[in-house]
N, C-alpha and C positions, 0 to 999 in steps of 0.2 A: 465104895472101894476102901478097903483098911489102909491105914498109913502107919509108918513106924511109930512106936511108943515115944522115941525120942522127939519126934516131930510134934507129937500132940503135947509133950510136955514144954516143947519150945514155944508154941503157939499162944499158950496161956498168957504169959508175961508180955508178948508181943502185942496182943489185942488190948491189954489193959493200959499200955503205954503208947498206943499206936499214934504216930505222927506222919508216917510215910510208907510208901509200899515196901515189901520185903521179899528178898529172894532167899531161900532156905536150901541148904545142901546137906544132905546125909553122908558125913564122912564115912561111916561104917559101911554103906552101901558101896561107895566108890572103892574103898579098900577091898571089898569082896569081889568086885569086877576085876580089880589089878590081879588079885591072886589067881582067880580062874583063867586068866589068859597067861599070866607068867609061867604056869605049869607047862606049857607048850614050848617054851623056849629050849630047854635041852633036849626034846623030843624031836623038833624039827629044825633045829639050827638056826633060830630066829631071835630077835629081841625087840620089845616093845618100848617104843619111846612116847614121851608126853611132849607135844608141840607146845611151848610156853605161851604162844600167842593165844591159845585157847581159854587160858586163865592164868594170870600169873600171880595169883593170891599166895602170900607166904604160907598160909597153912596147908594149901594144896601142893606146893612144891615141896613142903616139909614131908607130907603124906607120901608123895612119889618117892622121894629120897630114902625114907624108910622101907618102903617097899622094893628097893632096888631098881626102880624103873629108871631108864635112861631119859636124856632130854635133847630136844632140838631147840636151837635158840636162833633169834633172827638179828640181834643187836647186842651192843654193849650192856644195856640196862638188863636185858634178859638173863644174859651170862652172869652178871653180878647178882641178880636175885637168885637164880640157881645155886651158885656157890654159897651165898648167905644161908639158904635154906637148908642146904646139905651140912654146913658147919653147925647150924643150930641143932641138928639131931646127931652131931657126932660122927658125921661121914663124909664122904666125897662123892661127887656125882659118879654114877656107875657107868655112863656113857655119855659123851657129848658131841653132838654135831652142830655144824653152823650152816644155816641156809638162809637165803633172801639177800637182796642187794644191799641192805644196810649192814650185812655182816662184815663188809670190807673194813669197818672201822676197828674190828676186833681181830682181824687176821694176825696182827703182828704180835700180840701178846697173849693169845689163847692157847693154852695147852688142851687140845681137843683131840678127839678120835679121828673124825672126817670133817673136812671142810667141802661143801658144795658150792661150786663157782657159778655166777650167773651170767659170767662173760670172760673171755679169755684175758682182758685187760687186767682182770683181779689177780692172774697168776703172778704178776711182778709184786704183789703185796703179801704173798704167802711167804712167811719165814722157813727157813730150813728146819727140818723136825721130822719126826717119825708119823705125824699125821698123814692119813690118806687123803688124796685129792679126788673129787667128784664134780659131776656136772648135774645141774638141775635141767629135766626136760619136761616138757608140758604135753601130756597124753590128750588127744582130742578123741579118743574112743574108736572103736573097731569100724564104724560106718565111715569116719573121715580118713581112715588110715589109707585106703587105697588112692586118694586125691592128695593128702597131705600127711604122710605118716607120723611126722613128729613136729610140732612147732614149739616155740619158746618165746615168749615175750620178753625174755632176757638177751635174745639175740645170739643164743648157741643152738645152732641146727647141725644135725649130722650131715657130714660132708663138707661143711663150711671150713675156711681156714682155722676160725677160732676153735672149732670142735678138734680139728686134728692137732692143733697147738697144745691143747690141754691133754688130750689122750696119749700124746707122745711123751708127756713128762713121766719120768719114772715112778713118781709118786701117785700116778693116776690109778684108781681102782674102785671107783664106786659110781653109780648112778642113782638119781633120785627122780622119781616121777611126781608132778603135782597136777592135780586135776579138780577143779572146782565141783562142789556137790556132792550127795551121797552116791555110792557105788555098790553094785552088786558083787558077791563074792566070786562070781564067774568073771566079771570085768576085772577084779582085782588080780585073779589068777592070769587072766589074758595080759593084762598089763606087765606082770612079772616076766612072762615068757617073752613078750616084745623087747623089754628092756634087756633080758638075757642075750637075745638074738644081736642086738645092738652092740653089745659088748663083746661079741665073738672075737677071738684072737687077741682080746685084753683081759688080763686076769682080774675079775671083779672081786673085791673082798666084800664089798657091802652092795645090797640092792635094796633100795628104799622105795616102798610101794606107796608112801604118803598116807593121806588120811581118807575121809570120807566114808568110812566104815559103817555101814548101816546097823539097824538094830538086830543083829543075829545072836543067837545063843552061842555061848563059848565053844561048845563042841562043833558047830557048823564051821566056825573061824578056824578051829584047829584042824579040820578035815580038809579045808582048802589050802591051808599052808602045807600039809602032808603031801597034798597032791602037787603043789608047785615044787616042793622040795625033790620030788623024783625026777624033775626035768633040769635041776641045777647042780652044778659041781659042788662037791662037798665043802670047798674052801670059800664059798659065798655065803656070807651071813644075810638073811633076810631082815631087813628093817621095816617095821610098820608104826604108823601113829594112828592109833585108834580113835584119838580126838574125842567125838561126842559119844562114842561107846562107853567111855568111863563114866558117865553122868545118866546113863538111862536108869530111870526109877528113882534116881537120887536128888533131882532138882524139882523144887516146889516154889510158888509164889504165893504171897498172902496180900490181898488187896481189899479195897472197900468200894461198895457200889454208891456212885455219886448221883446217878439218875436213871430213871427207868421211864421209857417212852412207848406207848403202843404205836405200832405202824399199821397193823391189820388184825383181824381177829386171830388171836393165838400167836401174834408174832410181835416182838418187843426189841427195841434198840436199848442195850444197857450199858452205861458209860461207867467205867471203872477208873480208879485212880492209877491202875498199871497200865503203862504205855507199852506198845509193841515196839515203837520207836526207840524209846529210851531204856526200857527194863528188859524187854523179852525178845531182843534180836536174835535170830536164828533158831529160836524155839517155836515148835507146833504145839501149842498149849491146849490141854483139855480140862474143863471144869471138874473137879473131883468132889468138892463139897461146897455148900453155899447156904447162906441164910438170908434170902431176900430175892433171888432170880425168879421170876414168874415161870409157871410150866408152859411148855410150848417151845416154839422157834425163838432163839434170842441170838442178835447180833451183839457181840461184845466188842466194845470200841474203847480206844484210850482217851485220855483227857486233853491231848494236845489239839491244835489248830490243823494239824497236817491231815489231809484227806485220807492218806495211807495207813493212819494209826488205827489199824483193826486187829483184833486178836482172832476173830473167826465167827462162824455161825454154827450154833449148836442146838440140839434137840434137848430140853430139860424135862426129864419126866416128873410126874407128880411124886411128892415125897423126897425131892433132892435135899430140902433144907435139913441142915444138921444142927438143931439148937443146943444140943449137949456138947457139940465141939466149937462151934463158931458163934458169936452173938450176931444179932440182927445186923444186916448190911456188910457182912464179910463174905469173902469168896476165897477158895483155896484152889489154885490151879496146879496141875501136873505136867510132867514132861518139859521141864525148864532145863535148857542146855548149859553147859559150862560156858559156852560162848557168851551168854546172856550176861553173866557177871563181868566178862571182859569187857563187854560194850556198854554196861550200865552207865548212864550219864543223866544229866538235867537237861531240859530244853523247853521253851516257851512257858517258862515259870514253874515247870513240875521238877520237883526234886529227884535226885538220883534215889534209887532204892537202896534201902539197908539190906546188906549182905550178912545172912546169919548161918553159923556152922552148927550142927547138931550131930548127935550120934559120937562114936568114938574118933575124935579128931586126931 
């Protein structure tokens, strides 16, 4: 599988001075994905936001600021990082929303567009201003809707006194859906329709569909937004946090083979210095190039003592070695998510990975 020329150039110095695993991100690929999605904003009355929790690296926040992407922040540290990144590239955040229980610490001094409350008790902390107030609701999916249409671990349920108190505030005008895991485009559209019905009788300025966007082509995402737009009033802006979508094809990991152990004919367990626990959280990696993996079935495992530190089982065809690209004993993995950089850490004597940015940052 071909890799970007900028990645090829970055790998050379890394293997010559290699001391620890590396996570590599192609800034140009991320920028391209951002631009492909942002073209739908004026067409479908939507705005794409970057949830800073996904990866708060300054280079990435600066890239998003340069491209006019809005931000969703969860605490004071994230808000400060976003403002610093925007200032570094000579602009201000295009859009700011606060979500999450820790957001209460910044309600009193944040000049933001929309604040999503996790409980009615936060209402007393919100200062007077032009910001829109919203509520976070947790979607459990269509199957669970009949028994329990909406649940929220933050304690705001439709029909509850807290829900009534916030929605009766004259500043109320937004709903934010949160749901774990990847979602299909059909699920995202259904979520938007459910939220819209929940807000009937209340003028919604913003409808945040959250993240969990799967690996869809930009045009399919645009078509789903166009469909949802036909069911929403014109004054409602659709907000969506593509999350992992920004990083599709942009994230790689460079590691070294520590041990190869035969388990059965044609089956080997290969230990890498790349850890699923430490370095590759949220990533369903695939081996792209290697120089030292035996052909056949391989189980790639991490170096920690944790039983769950496994990267996956793969079929390695003959001729997978890339001696011109990688020296003996090195492996290049693809499909590394941005969350991996955010969760990157050391454990059990294993160091955190080195995060490397290449391409046009």
